[in-house]
C-alpha positions in Angstrom: 111.8 101.2 137.1 108.0 100.8 136.8 106.1 99.5 133.9 103.3 101.2 132.1 100.8 98.7 133.0 101.4 99.3 137.2 101.2 103.0 136.1 97.9 102.3 134.8 96.7 100.5 137.7 97.1 103.4 140.0 96.1 106.2 137.7 93.2 104.5 135.9 90.7 104.6 138.5 91.4 108.6 139.2 90.3 109.3 135.4 86.8 109.8 134.5 85.3 107.5 132.1 84.6 110.2 129.6 88.3 110.6 129.2 88.3 107.1 127.0 85.4 108.0 124.8 86.1 109.0 121.2 86.4 112.8 120.7 85.3 113.3 117.0 85.6 117.3 117.6 89.1 116.6 116.4 87.7 115.4 112.9 86.4 118.9 112.2 89.6 120.4 113.0 91.5 117.8 110.7 88.9 118.8 107.9 89.4 122.7 108.5 93.3 122.1 107.8 92.7 119.8 104.9 90.5 122.7 103.6 93.6 125.2 104.3 95.7 122.9 102.2 93.4 122.8 99.4 93.0 126.8 99.6 96.9 127.3 99.5 97.4 125.1 96.6 94.3 126.8 94.7 96.0 130.3 95.2 99.5 128.7 94.5 98.5 127.3 91.2 97.9 131.0 90.0 101.2 132.3 91.5 102.8 132.6 88.0 100.3 135.3 87.4 101.6 137.5 90.3 104.2 140.0 90.0 107.6 138.9 91.6 107.2 141.7 94.0 104.0 140.3 95.8 105.2 136.6 96.1 106.2 137.4 99.6 102.4 137.7 100.4 102.0 133.9 100.0 104.9 132.9 102.5 102.8 133.2 105.6 100.3 130.9 104.1 103.1 128.4 103.4 103.8 128.8 107.1 100.1 128.2 107.8 99.9 125.2 105.5 103.0 123.8 107.2 101.3 123.9 110.5 98.2 122.2 108.8 100.5 119.3 108.0 101.7 118.7 111.5 98.1 118.6 112.4 97.4 116.0 109.7 99.9 113.9 111.5 98.9 114.5 115.0 94.9 114.0 114.2 95.6 110.6 112.3 98.2 109.8 115.3 95.1 110.0 117.8 93.0 108.6 115.3 95.1 105.4 114.9 95.2 105.1 118.6 91.4 104.9 118.8 91.0 108.4 120.6 88.8 109.9 117.8 86.9 107.1 116.0 86.2 103.8 116.9 85.0 102.2 113.3 88.1 100.6 112.0 87.2 101.5 108.3 86.5 105.1 108.8 89.7 105.4 111.0 91.6 103.6 108.1 90.1 106.3 105.6 90.9 109.1 107.6 94.2 108.1 108.7 95.3 107.4 104.8 94.4 110.7 103.6 96.0 112.4 106.5 99.1 110.2 106.6 99.5 110.3 102.8 101.0 114.0 103.2 103.6 112.7 105.1 104.5 109.7 102.9 103.5 107.4 105.7 101.4 104.5 104.8 99.1 103.7 107.7 99.8 100.2 108.0 103.5 101.1 108.2 102.6 103.4 111.0 100.6 101.0 112.9 103.3 98.4 112.8 106.2 100.8 113.7 104.7 103.2 116.0 101.8 101.4 117.5 102.9 97.9 118.1 106.7 98.5 118.4 107.4 102.0 119.7 104.5 102.0 121.8 105.2 98.5 123.5 109.2 99.0 123.5 109.9 102.6 124.1 113.8 103.3 123.9 114.6 99.7 124.2 116.9 97.8 121.9 114.2 97.1 119.6 112.5 100.2 119.4 112.6 101.4 115.8 112.3 105.4 116.7 115.2 105.1 119.1 118.9 106.7 118.7 121.5 104.6 117.1 124.1 102.6 119.1 127.6 103.5 118.8 128.5 100.0 118.3 126.1 99.6 115.4 127.6 99.3 111.8 128.3 102.6 110.1 125.3 102.6 107.5 123.8 105.4 105.4 121.0 105.6 108.2 123.5 106.2 111.2 125.5 108.7 108.7 122.4 110.7 108.0 121.9 110.8 112.0 125.3 111.9 112.5 124.8 114.6 109.8 121.4 116.0 110.4 120.1 115.5 113.8 120.5 118.2 116.4 123.4 117.4 118.7 126.5 118.8 120.1 128.3 118.0 116.8 125.6 119.0 114.3 126.5 121.9 111.6 123.6 124.4 111.8 122.9 124.5 108.0 122.9 120.5 107.9 120.7 120.8 111.0 118.2 123.1 109.0 118.3 120.6 105.9 117.9 117.8 108.6 114.6 119.4 110.2 112.8 119.7 106.9 114.1 116.4 105.6 114.4 113.8 108.5 111.0 112.8 108.6 111.0 111.7 104.9 114.2 109.8 105.6 112.6 108.0 108.9 109.7 106.8 106.8 112.0 105.8 103.7 114.3 103.6 106.1 111.6 101.7 107.4 109.5 101.5 103.9 112.4 99.9 102.4 113.5 97.9 105.1 110.1 96.3 105.0 109.4 96.2 101.2 112.9 95.0 100.2 113.9 92.7 103.1 111.4 92.4 106.0 113.9 90.6 108.1 115.9 91.1 111.4 119.2 91.4 109.6 118.6 94.9 108.1 121.2 97.3 109.7 120.4 100.7 108.5 117.7 101.2 110.7 118.1 101.6 114.3 115.9 98.5 115.0 114.4 96.4 112.0 110.6 95.7 112.1 109.2 92.5 110.3 105.5 92.4 109.1 103.5 89.4 107.8 103.2 89.0 103.7 99.9 90.4 103.8 100.7 93.7 105.6 104.0 94.0 103.6 101.7 93.7 100.4 99.0 96.4 101.7 102.3 98.8 102.8 103.2 98.3 99.0 99.8 99.3 97.9 99.6 102.2 100.3 102.7 103.5 99.0 101.5 103.5 95.2 98.6 105.4 96.4 100.1 108.0 98.4 102.5 108.5 95.3 99.4 109.2 93.2 98.1 111.4 95.8 101.3 113.5 95.6 101.2 113.3 91.7 97.9 114.7 91.8 98.7 117.8 93.9 101.7 118.5 91.6 99.6 118.1 88.5 96.9 120.4 90.3 99.7 123.1 90.9 100.2 122.6 87.0 103.7 121.4 87.5 104.6 124.8 87.8 108.3 125.3 89.4 107.0 128.5 91.6 103.7 126.6 92.8 105.5 123.7 93.6 108.2 125.7 95.7 105.9 127.7 97.7 102.8 125.7 97.7 104.3 122.3 98.0 107.7 122.1 99.1 107.7 124.8 101.6 104.5 123.8 103.4 105.8 120.0 103.6 109.4 121.3 104.9 107.9 123.6 107.5 105.4 120.5 108.4 108.2 118.1 108.9 110.3 120.4 110.6 107.5 121.0 113.2 107.0 117.2 113.7 110.6 116.2 114.1 110.9 119.1 116.7 108.6 116.9 119.1 109.8 113.7 118.1 113.4 114.5 118.9 112.6 116.1 122.2 110.1 113.3 122.9 112.7 110.5 123.9 116.3 111.6 122.5 117.0 113.3 125.9 116.2 109.6 127.8 117.9 106.7 128.6 117.4 103.3 127.2 115.2 101.0 128.9 114.6 97.3 129.4 111.3 98.1 131.2 108.9 100.1 129.4 108.7 102.8 132.0 107.2 106.1 130.3 108.2 108.6 133.1 112.0 107.0 132.3 111.9 106.8 128.8 109.7 110.0 127.7 109.6 113.6 127.9 106.5 116.0 128.5 107.3 119.8 127.4 106.0 122.8 128.7 104.9 124.7 125.6 103.1 127.7 124.8 99.2 127.0 125.1 98.5 127.9 121.8 100.6 125.2 120.5 99.0 122.6 122.9 95.6 124.0 121.4 96.7 123.6 117.9 98.4 120.2 118.4 96.2 118.3 120.3 98.6 118.7 123.5 101.2 116.5 121.8 103.7 117.9 124.0 102.2 116.0 126.8 104.2 112.7 125.8 104.4 111.0 128.7 101.0 111.2 129.3 100.2 109.8 125.9 102.6 106.6 126.4 100.7 105.8 129.8 97.4 106.3 128.0 97.6 106.0 124.4 94.0 105.7 123.4 92.7 108.5 126.0 91.2 111.6 124.6 94.1 114.2 124.5 91.8 116.9 126.0 92.4 115.0 129.4 96.3 114.9 129.2 96.5 117.9 131.6 94.7 116.0 134.2 97.1 112.8 134.1 99.9 115.2 134.1 98.6 116.7 137.4 98.2 113.1 138.8 101.7 112.5 137.8 103.0 115.5 139.6 101.0 114.5 142.7 101.9 110.5 142.7 105.2 110.4 140.8 106.9 114.0 141.0 110.4 112.3 141.6 110.7 110.6 138.3 108.2 112.4 135.8 110.2 114.5 132.7 108.6 117.7 132.4 111.1 120.4 130.7 110.4 123.7 128.7 110.3 123.1 124.9 113.1 125.7 124.4 115.2 124.1 127.2 114.8 120.5 125.7 116.2 121.8 122.1 119.1 123.2 123.8 120.0 120.0 125.7 119.8 118.4 122.2 122.1 120.7 121.0 124.5 120.3 123.8 124.6 116.5 123.9 125.8 113.6 121.4 123.4 111.5 119.7 124.8 107.9 119.9 124.0 105.5 122.8 127.1 103.8 124.3 125.1 102.2 127.0 121.6 102.4 128.5 122.5 105.8 130.3 125.5 107.1 128.4 125.6 109.2 125.3 128.6 109.6 122.9 129.5 111.2 119.7 130.2 109.5 116.2 133.8 108.7 117.1 133.1 107.6 120.7 135.1 110.4 122.1 132.5 111.9 124.6 130.9 110.4 127.6 127.8 112.3 128.7 124.9 110.8 130.9 121.5 111.3 129.3 120.0 114.4 130.8 116.8 112.7 131.8 118.4 109.5 133.1 117.3 108.2 136.4 119.7 110.2 139.1 121.0 112.5 136.4 118.2 115.4 137.4 
């Protein structure tokens, strides 16, 4: 395996300097999508005046709002990696308002995603990896068994899981840190420990996020119909879109001791409209190689990978990656072997070295 640092040494000189300059245009796109959400909520608060026969007209707007939730995460994701704005204070404020819609305190995101997931991707200490079959049968592992795409999952539970697994992911790490904050927590795949100061900030951010959501619900006049169509449905659609990317980014890959993004990550072939809307998030191997690069340059990085490392680069059509998830179990028996919850199956990770 080759470490991320070694790849960067080879590829960095081949990329233009402007690729590493902040791209503030994405802030405009984020602003547009926040306006879409505001418009959707403004219309939703009047739904109790609509005839039942006309309520279906709001459903397309719910879907559009759901996509805006996806964009909020990906815009704040890029921002917290420094690719949209460099000033820390403005970056924090932007990230807070965007991530609040996903119940994610930005300080928690930075600790879990930037500091742990990116430096130890699919390693034993990666908080975003799948569970090991040998880990304790906790409620976190039970939820993975029930709701995550796999060869065992029930389609009804899968639908529920797609709309709610993001909340479970966030809840696991929030409670792990706020209630325990030690290495002994077993209901997360791998615990994250932060300083007392960051722990306090996460708690304050969580309270502020609760107030944001309470404000949205109050604006909707606590109307059950407005909450269902203008709040729950957009959030569910948005969380499902986010989880599609998260599951396909790494869950088909083997575990690695060396942080080799070409082995532990997958890039997807997606319709161009999704790459345009979602800031090229499907170019995930490229992102793990250069987290702070302007995502507009991910296609160039992909071209370089296909030229210099074609044998180890994982590039899969999105639909095919999803089908592979549904055909394989979701627990690691060892670094390259997947098994089911009862440890009866034995399947090599589809993207493991030598399996392609």
